[in-house]
C-alpha positions as CSV (number, residue, x, y, z in Angstrom):
1,M,102.5,96.6,75.3
2,I,103.7,95.2,71.9
3,G,101.4,95.6,68.9
4,G,98.5,97.0,71.0
5,F,96.9,100.3,71.7
6,S,97.9,101.8,75.0
7,T,96.3,104.8,76.6
8,P,97.5,106.7,79.6
9,K,95.8,105.9,82.9
10,K,93.0,108.3,83.8
11,D,92.8,109.5,87.4
12,K,89.2,108.7,88.3
13,A,88.6,108.3,92.0
14,N,88.0,110.1,95.3
15,K,90.4,112.9,95.7
16,V,89.4,113.7,99.3
17,S,88.4,111.4,102.1
18,G,85.8,112.0,104.8
19,G,86.7,114.4,107.6
20,K,89.3,116.3,105.6
21,L,89.2,120.1,105.3
22,V,88.7,121.5,101.8
23,K,88.8,125.0,100.2
24,T,86.2,126.5,97.9
25,G,86.5,125.0,94.4
26,Q,88.6,122.0,95.4
27,I,87.9,118.8,93.5
28,L,86.4,116.1,95.7
29,V,85.5,113.3,93.3
30,R,86.5,113.0,89.6
31,G,84.9,110.9,86.9
32,V,83.0,108.5,89.1
33,D,79.2,108.1,88.8
34,T,78.9,106.2,92.2
35,Y,78.9,109.5,94.1
36,K,76.3,112.3,93.8
37,A,76.5,115.9,94.8
38,G,75.1,116.7,98.2
39,V,75.1,119.8,100.4
40,N,77.5,122.5,99.4
41,V,78.9,120.4,96.5
42,R,78.4,121.2,92.8
43,G,79.1,119.3,89.5
44,L,78.1,116.2,87.6
45,G,81.2,114.1,86.6
46,T,83.6,116.1,88.6
47,L,82.3,117.1,92.1
48,F,83.8,120.2,93.7
49,A,83.3,122.1,97.0
50,A,81.0,125.1,96.8
51,C,82.3,126.4,100.2
52,A,85.2,125.8,102.5
53,G,84.7,123.2,105.2
54,S,85.0,119.5,106.1
55,V,83.9,116.6,103.9
56,Y,81.4,114.0,105.0
57,F,79.5,111.2,103.1
58,T,75.9,110.2,103.5
59,R,73.8,107.4,102.1
60,R,70.2,107.9,101.1
61,K,67.6,105.6,99.5
62,T,66.0,107.0,96.4
63,S,62.3,106.7,95.6
64,H,63.1,103.7,93.4
65,G,64.7,101.9,96.3
66,K,68.3,102.3,95.2
67,V,70.9,103.4,97.7
68,R,73.1,106.4,96.7
69,T,76.2,107.9,98.3
70,F,76.3,111.7,98.5
71,V,79.4,113.8,99.1
72,N,78.7,116.8,101.4
73,V,80.7,119.7,102.8
74,A,79.9,121.1,106.3
75,P,80.8,124.8,106.2
76,A,83.7,125.9,108.4
77,A,82.9,128.3,111.2
78,K,83.6,131.9,110.3
79,K,86.2,133.6,112.3
80,N,85.1,136.8,114.0
81,K,87.6,139.6,113.2
82,S,86.4,142.2,115.8
83,A,89.2,144.1,117.4
């Protein structure tokens, strides 16, 4: 860009798609307000997994009639380590 102000691209988008396995603390969505935190997901601007498991998306209608998309994590089954 000649004579203009250029800024580096910001990586704002989904980081993980539905059905993928994630670890605790892994970033799911970054910098997008279209997705809200659902079950086992924490954060406001950057949503991250609160537990290990698989990602799934749900849509719910709010009390004001607006449809929201929520990012959720279904917990992975715990392995039994009995010998």
